[in-house]
Each structure stands twice: as structure tokens, then as C-alpha cells.
C-alpha positions as CSV (number, residue, x, y, z in Angstrom):
1,X,28.4,-7.1,-6.5
2,X,27.2,-9.1,-3.6
3,X,23.4,-10.1,-3.8
4,X,21.2,-10.8,-0.6
5,X,17.6,-11.8,-1.1
6,X,15.4,-11.2,1.8
7,X,11.9,-13.0,2.1
8,X,9.5,-10.2,3.5
9,X,7.3,-12.8,5.1
10,X,10.2,-13.2,7.7
11,X,10.6,-9.5,8.6
12,X,7.3,-8.7,10.1
13,X,8.2,-9.1,13.8
14,X,10.9,-7.0,15.3
15,X,12.9,-10.0,17.0
16,X,12.7,-12.3,14.1
17,X,13.5,-9.7,11.5
18,X,16.8,-8.6,13.2
19,X,17.9,-12.2,13.6
20,X,17.2,-12.8,10.0
21,X,19.0,-9.7,9.0
22,X,22.0,-10.5,11.3
23,X,22.3,-14.0,9.8
24,X,21.8,-13.0,6.0
25,X,24.3,-10.1,6.4
26,X,26.7,-11.3,8.9
27,X,26.4,-8.5,11.1
28,X,29.0,-8.2,14.1
29,X,27.9,-9.4,17.7
30,X,27.5,-5.6,18.9
31,X,24.7,-5.1,16.3
32,X,22.0,-3.3,18.4
33,X,19.1,-5.0,16.8
34,X,17.1,-1.9,16.0
35,X,16.5,0.4,13.0
36,X,19.2,3.0,14.0
37,X,21.8,0.2,14.3
38,X,20.6,-1.3,10.9
39,X,21.0,2.1,9.1
40,X,24.5,2.6,10.7
41,X,25.8,-0.8,9.4
42,X,24.2,-0.6,5.9
43,X,25.0,2.8,5.1
44,X,28.7,2.2,4.7
45,X,28.4,-1.0,2.4
46,X,30.0,-1.2,-0.8
47,X,28.7,-3.1,-4.0
48,X,25.6,-4.9,-2.2
49,X,22.2,-5.5,-3.8
50,X,19.5,-6.4,-1.6
51,X,16.3,-8.0,-3.2
52,X,13.1,-7.9,-1.1
53,X,10.8,-10.7,-2.2
54,X,7.1,-10.8,-1.2
55,X,6.9,-7.2,-0.2
56,X,3.0,-7.4,0.1
57,X,3.8,-9.5,3.4
58,X,6.0,-7.0,5.0
59,X,3.7,-5.7,7.7
60,X,4.2,-2.5,9.7
61,X,7.7,-3.4,11.2
62,X,8.8,-4.8,7.9
63,X,7.8,-1.7,6.1
64,X,10.0,0.3,8.5
65,X,12.9,-2.1,7.8
66,X,12.4,-1.6,3.9
67,X,12.3,2.3,4.4
68,X,15.5,2.0,6.4
69,X,17.1,0.3,3.3
70,X,15.8,3.0,0.9
71,X,17.2,5.7,3.1
72,X,20.5,4.1,3.4
73,X,20.6,3.7,-0.5
74,X,20.1,7.5,-1.0
75,X,23.1,8.0,1.0
76,X,25.3,5.2,-0.2
77,X,25.3,4.5,-4.0
78,X,27.0,1.1,-3.4
79,X,23.8,-0.1,-1.9
80,X,21.1,-1.1,-4.4
81,X,17.6,-2.0,-3.4
82,X,15.0,-4.1,-5.5
83,X,11.6,-4.7,-4.5
84,X,10.2,-7.8,-6.2
85,X,6.7,-9.0,-5.8
86,X,7.4,-12.3,-7.2
87,X,9.2,-15.3,-5.8
88,X,12.8,-14.4,-6.9
């Protein structure tokens, strides 16, 4: 299973968050850099665990991103989400 760790401190602003996500996951150039496009890409992944560190620092936009991941995991059982308040 592929594991990706996202530092929630970097996900609080829309433009930076989508750049971080694009880099971390290797999204294609056509990635729309919005929540709907994010859901479309992650809802079909297989065997991926995404760890969110520092969730207390998500901010409003980061919380929306986390919710997209949680919603996608409900539909895609190959996507596993872990929210870790510690530095791991």
C-alpha cells in the first residue's frame, strides 16, 4: 500500500493546498485544482493510505479538503485516511 503524509499546516489556503496535493500525488496536468477535481481523482485510487498530520492547523479550506478525502474513502475502499494529531 502506498502511503502519503500530508502536513495540514500547508493545506489552509486554496492555491498552495492544491499545489501541495498535486506534487504529493503526482496529479496530471489537467487537474482542475478544486475540490470536485480532487474528489474525482482520489475516488478511483487503489491501495493508498493518506495520513494527515497536524489536523488542528487545517483551517477552513483544509477542513474541506479533509472532508473530500473522507467522502472519497466512503466510496473507495482502497483509499485509507488517517488523521494523526502528532508529528508522524
